N, C-alpha and C positions, 0 to 999 in steps of 0.2 A: 599149857600157851591156850589161853580160851581163846578160838576164830571167835566168836560170838560176837552182832555187831552192836549192840549192846556195852559187855563187858571194856570191848578196844577204845567202842565215847568214852566210859567211865573211866579208862585207867589213864586217854587223854585227856578228860577234866582234873582227876586226881593230879597228873603233873604241869597243868599250867597253872592252882588253887595256889601250887607247892610255890614254887616259880614267885605266884604275885607272891606270896607271905615275905617271901626270902626278899623282895624290894623295897619291902616296907609300903608296898598298896595296901590302902583301905580294901577288901572284897565285901560282900555282897553278894546273898543268893538269895534270885529269888524261890519258896516255897514249890513244889514238886516241878511236873516237866513239861508245864504246859506250854510255855513261858518261850517265847522266837529269840529270846538270849538266856547264856547258864552263868551267865556275872553280871558283876553291875560294879566295876571296879572308878575310885577313887586318887586319883592319884599325882593332889594337890593343883586342879586344875577344873575340876569338877566331875560329876559323874557321866562316865563313859559305859556304853550296855558289849556286852563280849558274849560271840561263841564262838566255842571250841570246834575246832575240829584236827581232824585224826590225818598226818601227811600221807604220802609216801616221797622213797628218794630209788626216783626212777629215769635212769639216763643223764645224769649232772644236773636234775631238783627236785625239789620236793615243790611234791605234788597235790591239790587240794580240792575238795567240792566247795563253791562258794554258794548253793544253793543245797533247800533240804529235799529232799524228800521225804515223797509222807504215798504208802498208799491207800489212806483213807479218801473213800470213796471217790479212786483216785485221781488225784486232783493233782500227780504227777512231781515235779518238781517248782520251786518259791522261792525266789529272790529274797536276800534278806535284805535287801535296798528303805533305808529310812525308817530299818527295826531293829537296825546296829549297827551302834558306832567301827568296833572292832573286828577283828576272827583276832583269834591263840589257836594257835597252828602249835602241834607236838609233835613230833616227829621222832617215830622209834628206831630207827636207821642212828640216824646221828643224836637224841635224846637230850635234843634242844627244843626249847618253844622262841615261837616268831609273835611276832604282832603284826598287819597289817593290818592299816583301815580300810575301811569298805568300798569307800570313793574309787578309789585304782581297783575292783575285779568287777566283773560283768557275770557270769556262770562256772569260770573253775580259777582256781590259782595255784601262779607259781612262785616259788623262791629260788633264782642259781646257785649252787652249791659251789660251782665252776665258772667262772667269763667262762660264753660262748667260745666259740672260733673263729665270729667275726670279731670277737673281741669285744661282743657288749655288757658290759657290767652294774644297765639295769636291775634292780632287783635282787639282787646279790639275798642268798638267805644273810651272813653277819651282819648285815644295815640293820634287818629287823629280829634280830637276835634277841633277848631281855635275859 
């Protein structure tokens, strides 16, 4: 199993693409890998730009970074606000794909696999699963 970040991202993109196609959605892919989004999908409501993220199951939640990291010229982490519509999160531990609107996120994202101890049912992974 390859632990290279590029390989991990490519696997996530492949799993998301397969899920989109199984849903019967139209999928457009930009040429190259220099765009702020990985796919454009049409679910019958117009085009939506999608950024794919790899999620990790930690302490009952799937966590993912809602910013890009770039070492190029020290630019650090950059928000996707205004540049994409959705995050598609592939979680290897659950083998599932989740679709989350960007408007709900700031720096990091979290989807609960379990209801929290205080009974909070917001952002349950099952509600975002595709």
